[in-house]
C-alpha positions as CSV (number, residue, x, y, z in Angstrom):
1,M,0.0,0.0,0.0
2,A,3.0,2.2,0.0
3,G,2.9,4.9,-2.7
4,K,-0.9,5.1,-2.9
5,T,-2.2,8.5,-2.0
6,V,-5.7,9.0,-0.7
7,K,-7.5,11.9,-2.4
8,T,-9.6,14.1,-0.2
9,D,-13.0,15.5,-1.2
10,K,-11.4,18.9,-1.7
11,D,-8.8,17.4,-4.1
12,I,-11.5,15.6,-6.1
13,E,-13.6,18.7,-6.3
14,R,-10.6,20.8,-7.4
15,E,-9.8,18.2,-10.2
16,Q,-13.4,18.2,-11.4
17,S,-13.4,22.0,-11.4
18,E,-10.2,22.1,-13.4
19,R,-11.6,19.6,-16.0
20,I,-14.7,21.7,-16.4
21,M,-12.7,24.9,-16.9
22,N,-10.4,23.2,-19.4
23,G,-13.4,22.1,-21.4
24,V,-14.9,25.6,-21.3
25,A,-11.6,27.0,-22.5
26,I,-11.5,24.6,-25.4
27,W,-15.1,25.4,-26.4
28,C,-14.5,29.2,-26.0
29,S,-11.5,29.1,-28.3
30,Y,-13.4,27.0,-30.9
31,Y,-16.3,29.4,-31.0
32,R,-14.1,32.5,-31.0
33,A,-12.4,31.1,-34.1
34,N,-15.8,30.1,-35.6
35,P,-18.5,32.7,-34.6
36,H,-20.8,31.6,-37.4
37,R,-20.8,28.1,-36.0
38,F,-21.7,29.5,-32.6
39,C,-24.8,31.1,-34.3
40,L,-25.8,27.8,-35.8
41,E,-25.0,25.3,-33.1
42,Y,-25.6,27.3,-29.9
43,L,-28.2,29.9,-30.9
44,N,-29.8,27.8,-33.6
45,I,-29.8,30.7,-36.1
46,H,-29.3,29.7,-39.7
47,L,-27.3,32.3,-41.6
48,K,-26.8,33.0,-45.2
49,L,-23.3,33.0,-46.7
50,F,-22.9,36.8,-46.7
51,Q,-24.0,36.9,-43.0
52,K,-21.4,34.4,-42.1
53,I,-18.7,36.4,-43.8
54,L,-19.9,39.6,-42.1
55,I,-19.8,38.0,-38.6
56,C,-16.3,36.6,-39.2
57,M,-15.1,40.0,-40.4
58,M,-16.6,41.6,-37.3
59,F,-14.5,39.3,-35.2
60,V,-11.3,39.9,-37.2
61,S,-11.2,43.6,-37.6
62,T,-11.3,46.3,-34.9
63,H,-13.2,48.7,-37.1
64,F,-16.1,47.5,-39.1
65,M,-18.8,49.3,-41.1
66,Y,-21.4,47.6,-43.2
67,V,-23.6,49.9,-45.3
68,A,-26.7,48.0,-46.4
69,S,-29.3,49.7,-48.7
70,R,-32.6,48.5,-50.0
71,G,-33.4,48.6,-53.6
């Protein structure tokens, strides 16, 4: 039995919390790189191609202006 360590409840809780936060970090980085997929998968909003391009460009640039006119 030498070499075996007993984990306390606090250690187990800390490890679970670390695993959850690592998972959140992975998903955050995925959705930050793919904001159009966030709209589809999380918000369930189906976008047209030009809308996907606009959202990606909004995430890339610090200054963004989209002038849309009708007719």
